[in-house]
N, C-alpha and C positions, 0 to 999 in steps of 0.2 A: 166943330166940337162933336157933331153927330158922327162925322167921319172917323174921328179919333176914337170915340166910344165904340163905334162899330168895329174898328180894327182891334181894339183891346178885347172885345167880345169874342171875335174870331180866334184870337190867340188863346184865350182861356179855354174856349171850346176845343181847340186843337189839343191843348195840353191834357184836358180831361180825357179826350178820346184816346190819346196815347197811353195814358195811365191805365185806362180801362182795358185796352187791347193788351197791354203788357201783363196786367194782372190775370186776364183770362187765358192767355197763351203760354204763361210760364210753366205750368205743369207738363206741357207737351214739348218743351224745348230742352236741349242739352245746354248745360252751363258751359260757357266758354272758359276752360281751365287749361293749365299747362299740360303738355304731353306727358303721360306717366312714365315713359321710357325715353331716356335722353343721353346723348353723347356730350360729355362736358369738354373733352379735349382729344385731339389726335396729334401725336408727336413722333416724328416731324410730319409736316403736311405735304412735303414733297420728298422724293427719294428715288431709289433705283431698285431693280429686281434683286431680291435677297436681303434688302435692308430690314432691320427690326423696327416694327412700328408699335407704339403703345397707345392703347385706347383706354380712356377712363370714362365712366358714366354711371348711370343708375337705372335699374329696372323697377317695375311696379311690385314685383313679388318678393317677399322676404325670403332670403335663402333659396331663391328660385334659380332655375337653369336658363342659360342664355346661349346664343350662337352669334359668332361674328362672321359676316359675309363680306367678301371682296369681289365686287362685280359679279354678284350672284354665286360665287364659289365659297363654300364653307372653309374658313381658314383657321377657326378656333372655336372652342366651346368651353363651358365650365359652369360653376355654381357661384352665385353672388355671395359676398360677405354681407349678411343682412340684405341690403338692396344695392350695395356698391359693386361696381365692376372695374377691375384694374388688370389688364391682360395685354400680352404682346403677341404679335404674329409676324411671319416673314412675307414680304411682298412676293406674290407669285409671278411667273413669267407672263408678260403682256406687252404689246406695243406701247409706245409712249402715248400719253394722254391723261385725261381726268377720269377717275374711277370712283364709283359710289361704295362707301364703306357703311355697313348696316349693323346696328346692335339690335338683336331680336330677343324679346322675352318669350320663352317657349310656353309659359303658363297662360299669360293673358293674350298673347298674339300681338301685343304692341311692339312697335319698332321705331328706331330713329336713325337718320343717316347723316353722313358728312362726306366731304370730297377729299380724295388724295390724288396728287399730281405725280404721275410716273414720268421720269426723265431718262434719257438715253445715257448708258454707261459704257465705257470702252476699257478693255482689259488686255494686258500683255504679260506673259511670264515664260521663263525658260524651264524646260523639264530637266532637272538635275537630281543627283542622288540625295536621299534624305540625310541631313546633318547627323553626325559629324562628317559623313563621307562627302566627297567633292569631285568635280571634274578635274582631270589632269590634262597637262599640256598635250595637244595633238588630238584630243577627243572632241566629239561633236555633240550638239544638243538640239532638241526641237524647241522652237519658239512658237507658243500658242497665242493667237489673238482671237478675241471674241467681242461681240456687241450684245447688250441686253437693253430692252426698252427702246429698240430702234423702230423706225418706220416699218409698218407691215409690208410684206411682199416686196422687199427691196434687197438688192445686192450691193454690199459695201466692199470697197477696195481699200486695203491698208498699205501704206508705205512704211515697212519695217526697217529700222536702222539699228546697227550695232556699232558701238564705239569702243575700241580696245583701250588698254591701260595707257597707251601713248596719245590717245585722243584721235586716232584715225577712225573715220566713219566709213562703214560698209553698208550698202543699200540693197534692199529688195523692194522695189516700189510698186509691184503689181501682185500683191497677195490678195486674191479674191476670196471673200467669205461666202459661206452658203446663204441661200435665200432666207430672210427673216420670217417668211410665211405669215401666219397669224399669231405667232408667239412673240415676235419682235426680237428674237435671238438669232445670232449667226456666229459661225466660228470658222477658223482656218489655222493651218500650221505651216511652218517653213523651217527647213533645216539649216543650221549654221555650223560650219562656214560653207557648206556645199552649195547653197542657193544664193550666195552673196558675192560671187565673182571669184576669180582665180587668186586674188591677193588676200582674200579673207582668211583668217587663221585663229588658232588658239595656242600660239607658240610662246606666249608671254604669261607669266604669273601675275595675278592681280584681278581687278574687277572689270567686267565688261558691261557697259550700259546698253539697254535696249529701249526702243520707243515705238509707239503706234502714232503715225502721222506727227512726229516730233513731240507733240505736247498732249494729245488726247489720252495717252496712257504711257507710263514709263516703268522700268524695272531694271534689274541687273542679275548677273550671275558671276560666280568666281571660278577661276582656273588656278590650280596649284600644281606643285611637284609631287606631292604625296596623295594617296587615295583617300585620306581623311585628315581632319585637323586635330583629332583627339584619339588617343589610344590608351590601352592598359597593358600591364605586363603579359607577356606571351603572345601578344598579337604581332602581326607582321606589318611593317611599314613598307608599302610598295611605292617606288619612286620612278617617275617618268618625266623626261624633258625632250623637246623636239627642236627641229631646225638646226641640227648640227650636220651640215651638209658637206663639209670638206672630207675627202677620202681618208680613211685610216685615222680619223680624228679621235683623240682620247680625252677623257675628263677625269677629275677627281670628285668623288661624291663624299662629302664629309658631313657628319651629324655631330653637333657640339652641344654641350650643356655648360653655358658660361664659357670659361676658358678651356674646358676639358673636352677633348675629342673622344666620343664614345663609339664612333663607327667611321671607318674610312676605307674606300674601295676605288680602285682605278678601273674605269669602264670604257670600252670603245663603242662609238656609235654604230648602229646597224640601220642602214637606210635612213640616216638622219635622226634616229631615235635612241635615247639613252634610257636604259632600264637597270634597276638595282632593287634589292630588298634587304630589310634588316629586321630580324626577330628580336623583339624587346625581351631582354633577359629577366629572370625572376628577381634580381636585385636592383633593377632600374629604379632611380629616384623618381618618386611620384610627385604630382602637384607642382611641376616645374615646366618651364618652357624650353623646348629644344629647337635648334635651328639646323636645317639642311641646306647646304650650299654646294653648287656645282661650279667648278673652276676648270679652266683648260689645262691639259697636261702635255700637249704636243705643241711643237713650234708652229705648225700650220694649224690654225683653229678658227672657229667661228667667233665673231665678236657680236654678241646680241645687244640690241639697243637697251635692254634692261637686264640686270644680273639675275641669274636663276637662283633665288634664295627664298626660303619660306620658313615660318615658324609652325610648330605644332606642340601639343602638350601631351604628357603622359599622366593620367590621373589615377588615383586609388579607386579600385572597384572591388567591393566586397561580394563574395559568393557564398551561397549556403552549401556547407559540406556535411554530408551525412555518411556515417560509416555503419555498414550493416555487418554484424558479427554472425558467422556461420561455422559449423563444425566440419570435420573431414568428410561427413556424409552430405555436405552442402545443405544442412538443415539450419534454420534460424535458431539462434541461441540468445536467450535474454539474460540479464544480470551480469553482463561482462563489463568490466572497467576498461575504458579506452582513454588513453592519454594522447594529446596532440602536442607535437614539438616543432620548433623551428629546426632547420637542418643544423648539423654539427658546425659549431663556430669555434675553431681552435683559438686558444687552448681550452676554452670553457666547455666544449661539447654541446650536445643538443640542449635547447632551452624549452622547458615545459611551458606550454601555453595554458591548457585547461584540461579538465578531466570530466568525462561524462560516463553514464552507465546505460547499456543497451536496454530498450524497453521490450514489451511483449512481441514487437515486430522485429527485434534484433537491431533496432536503429539507435544510434547515438547522434543526436543533432547538435553540432557545434554552432557557436555563435558565428554570424557572418565573418569570414576571414578574407583579408585582401588577397588578390591574386599573388601567388608565390609558390614556393616549394615547401612542403611539410612532410613530416613523418608521423606515424601512429603506432602505438604499442597497446596490445590487449593483455589483460591479466585477469585471473580468477583466483580468489583467496590469496592474493599477493604472489601468485605464481605467473610469470610471463608465458603466454600461450600463443602468441602470434604478433606479427607486425606488418606494416606497410612502410618499407624503408624510404621510398621517395614517392611523393604524390604532387604532380604539377597542377595547382588549382587555377584554372583559367575560365571556369564556368561553373554553374550550379551542378553539383555532382553527388551521386550516391555510389560509394565505392565499397566493395565487398572485402572484408578482412577474414581470411580463413584462420580459424583458431585450431590449435593442435589438441583437439578433443575428440574422443571416439566413445562408442558405446560398448559395454561388455554385457552381453546377453547370456543368461544361464538358463538352460532347460534341464529340469530334473524329472526323471521317469523311472519306472521299475523295469525289470527284465522283460516284461511283456509289452514294453513301449507305451505303457499307460502313464499319462502325466500325473505327477504327485503334487497335490496342493499342500499348503501349510508347512513347507520346508523352509527353515531358516537358512538364508544365504548371507555370509558375511564376507565383505571385501576388506582386505588389509593391505596397506601400502605406506611407503615413506616418500615424502616429497621435500624439495628445498625451495624456500621462498626467494624473492629477489633480494632480501637482506642476508642471504646465505645462511639461513637458519633451517635445519632439518627437522621436520615434524613427522609424527606418525598419525595415521588416520584409520578409522574403522567405521564402515557403513554396513548396516544390516537391512535386509528385506525379507519378505515372506512370499513364497510362490503363491500364485493365484490358481484358479481352476484349471488353467492351461499348463501349470507346472513351470511357469517362466517368471523370472525377475530380470530387471535391467538396471545396471549401474550406468545412468546417462551421463554423457559428456565427461568421461574420465580423462585425466591427464595422460597424454602419450609419453613415450620414452621413459616409462616407469615400469617396475615389476610389481605384480599383484599376487596375492595369495587369496584364493577363493575357497572358503570353508562352507560345507553344507552339513546341516544338523537336522535331525528329526527327534523331536521331543527332548531337545537339549543334548542329544548324543551325537557326537561327530562321526560321520561315516565317509566323508571324502574331502580331500584337499587338493586343489588344482593350482598350479603355479604358472603364471604368465611371465616369461623372462623379460620381454620388452614390448610393451603395447605400442604398435605403430598404426593400427587401423581398427575399425570396429570388427568385433568377432563374436562367434558363438562358442559357448562351452556346454558340451553335453555331459550330464552326470547321470550315471545309472546306479540307482540305490541297490546295494548288495543284498543277497539272500543268505539265510542261515537255516541249517537243519533244526527241526523242532521234534523232540520225542516227548510224548506225554504218557504217563502211567497213572491209571485211575484206580483208587482203592476205596472200599466201602468203610463203614464205621468199625468193622472188625479187622481192618487191614488186609482184607481179601480183595484180589483183583475184581474189578467190575467189568464184565464183558457185555458187548452189545448196547452200551450206552452211548448217546450222541455227544460228540465233542465239536463245538463250533467256535471258531476264532473270528472275532469282529475287530476291524481296524478301529482304533480308539476314538479318533476325531470324527470320522465319517460314519461309524457304526456299520460299515459295509462288511458283510460276511466274506472272509477270505479263505475259510477252510470249514468244511462240514464232513465229519467222518465218524464212523462207529468204531468203538474199541474191539480188538480182537479177543481171542480166547484167554489171552494173558492180561486183558484190561489195558492194552496199549494201542497207541497210534504213532505213526511217523510221517512227517511231511516237511516241506521247505516253505518258508514264508519270507517276505521282504522285510528288511531291517526296519524296526518300528515298535510301536506300542499296541498291544492287543488286549481285548477282553475275552478271556477263555471261559466259555460256559459249557458245563457238563449237565445234560438233561436226559431224562428217561420217560418213556410213555407209561402212564399209570392206568391200568385197567379199572382200578377203583374210581378214579377221578375222571377218566375218559379224556385225558389231555396230557401233554408233556409236562413233567415236573422238573424245575431247576434244582439240581443236586449241589452245584457249586459254581461260584463265579469268581474268577481270579484275574487281576491285572498283571500283564507280563510285558517287560521291556525286552524285546528280542534284539539284542545288540551283539550277540555271539551265539555259537552253537549251544543249544539249550536242551537239558534233560529235566523235565518238570514232573514232579509227583503231585497229584491232586487227591486230597483226602476228602471223600464225601462222607463226612461224619454223621449226616442225617439219614444216610441210606444203609439198609441192612439192620436197622435197630428193631428190637422186639418191643412192640408197643401194644397196650391194651387199656381198656377202661373197665373198672369194677364198680357196680352200683350197690350200695348197702343202705340199710335202714338206720333208725336212730340208735339202735343198739349194735350196729356193725354187722347185722345179719345180711348175707347176700340176697339181692332181689332178682329173681329170675324173670325172664320174659319182659323185661323193661325195654321199650323201644328207644333206640339211641340214634340220633341224627349227627353225622360227623361232617364238618366243613373244614377245609384247609385254606390258608391264606396264601395267595400268589400275587404277582404283580398286577394281574387283572382284577383282583378282588377275591372273594370267598368262593371256593369251589366245593360243591356238595357231593357226597357219595350217594349214588342212587342204586337200589332203593335203600331205605333205612333198615337196620338190622336190630335183633333182639339179643339181650344177654342170655347166657346159658344158665344152667341150674346153679352155677356158682356165682351168678351175677356178673359174669365177665364177658366182654365183647373184644375180640382182637381188632387192632387198628392197622392201617397200612404200615409197611416197614420203612416209611420215609418220615423223618423228623420234620419239625417246623412248627408254625403256630396253628393251633386247632381251636375250633369252636365246637364244643360238645353239648348237645341238647338232649335232656332225658324226659321221656314221656312214659312214666311208669303207670300212671292212672288214666292215660288217654289224653291228658292235658300236659302242657309244658310245666314240668315240676322243677327243673333246674337247668341253667345254661352257664357254661363256664369256659373261659378262654385259657388255654394252657400252651406253654412253649416247651416243645419236646426236643431235647438235644441229644438224648441217649436212650438206651433200652430202659423202659420203666413202665409201671402200671399206674394209671391215674385212678384214684379211688374217689368216687363222688358219693358223698353221704347225703341221703335225703332225710334231714332232721325232722321233717314234718310227719314222717310215716314210720310205722312199726309193722313188721310182717308177723301176723298172727294166724296160725292155721292155713298158711298159704295165701292169706289175703292181707292187703295193705290197709291198715287202719291209721287214720291220722292220729298223731300223738295226743292231741287235745281230747279226742274221743276216748282214747284209751285211759287217759287220766280220769275222765269223767266216769267211765265204767268202774275203774278201780276204787274211786272215791265212793261211788254208790255201794259197792260191795262192802267196803270198810264200814260205811255208815250202817248197813244192815247187820253186819257182824257185831258192831258196837251196841246196836239197839238190842240185838238178841242177848248179848252178854249182860246188858243192863237188866233185861227181864229175868234172866237166870239169877242174877245177883239179888234182885228184890225177892224172888221166891225163896232163895236161900236165907235171906235175913228174916223173912216172915216165919219160916219153919224153925229157925233158931230161937226166935222170940217165943214161939208157942212152947217149945220144950224147955225154955228158960234154962238152957244148958250153957255151960261155960264154953269159952272158946277152946279149952283144952279137950273137952269131951267131944265137942263138935269135930275137933281135929282128928280125934281117934275114930 
């Protein structure tokens, strides 16, 4: 019992100690938990170099980045979806064996591994043209053999076999591959039939089987009569057959579509080889199987163990066809209508397929069209301007269509070779549409600063009338009999004599006054000349419209004064009389008082209105003893200011168009004894005098009454 109790005590003591130790050491120990980065699967687990392997797993970082290593080589990387990883990689070159694949969390540094087993792979293939092209009889090929995932630093030897369509096997048992070194890969090549013995050949159509050590790797290649198994219209079918060894041997080469023979040719063998070719026509039936057959045509001929026959197809192939429209100057033209047609089909004629309009690059892009023969017609405003009668479409193509369009450039100048702007140029012509309707057209332009206008892309083979006008007046018409190419028309604006006779207001010639002719639109002075003794000038000016300005320098105003301004259309020889009705007039101003009495020595300021404003006569002048001051002998609008008292007493604007005297009445003043008295003062003075007179009269009257009363006389006596 004591022993049992003692044992129980020891057990309890041990458990207590374990509990205490665990409790005390827990804070200093890592919990035993699952690895935070894990590979859940690798598929497949075994494979060969170049195989695609999928890794699925999980990393510890949400949306973190990861790396996949294969035997310490980085083969893939990416970002987890949340924490999930699902990615593929290709097995790199390595010798056969077991390799570690690692999933590595770049953020935390945690990783997890698994094992992939790399196995040896054997490969064999023949180097042949890319489909649909193929080898033809009598041609050779390179056979490539290689090993991946092989034992490192090893030389492999391949036994390569080729089996022809009859089942005959040809060997090359000693094809030595390169050393696998540390990559586990090796390769070699051998030529068939050259390396496979004297009897090896490609004289039969059909499939040739190839093998690497019988079963390690297999493949095949095909040999035919034609250089391809598939064609489209306009391509050439090249035919070759071999092993026709009898001298002067001939054969028939026939190509059939069902029961119909589409090509037949008799050919003689040259050095045992038969060659022929057939260009597929534009109307060949597409999406059908054709058969080429070679048969003997001579008595003595080769009998081949297999007949030379083979099928091929002609398919429909669509090509992009762009037509670019250009004019006779080889410039791109947009807005041209282009119609595409099938060729003429008797008795229907050409069949329209579609219509397009050329864009800013002159391109009309038609829908993809099958290989074939087409024609195209270009038109503008329903007028046919060019065509491509035959276009063989056998590839993507951009074809240029030259349109019968040309430029008519017109240059307008004066006799001094100076370009004339703002000239109206009108082109008139008649044209006939494709519907046989004749129409008239009129197009107008205005010359620019260079004096040039261009009628762009005009129809050729037409007659044109080119009319030039200045200010709506026709001065030239040029006729183009038959436009065949772009051309220049040079037009010189004519000149006309201009005679000008200037008269004053009294119909007397004005000599030595300035006459200036300004071109109406540009306001450029084209003529500046003074009149002669007879008041005349003579000159020659270019056909057009002018502003004729007559001016004279005024000593009073110290500037030129415009006497007349006239608009003239010089469209013929011209004699122009200009009346300056404002010049030579007798003008004066008279200053009077309230009663019309002249006011002498009144200061008068005179201003005349011009285009620049009011111009003042300096210095001011005074009226004479008659209250009169002469004005310049030029009519116009005047501002007359009167300073009779030293201050501005009156200002008046008057328009003077003929000889006259302007009377300015100062109603506020009266001239008394040579002095100006304001009218109101005069009235006051007169009223005071009248008042005094009245008062005196009153006193006299009273005295008279008093005397009469004293004498008590009658009115009659008093009267006596």
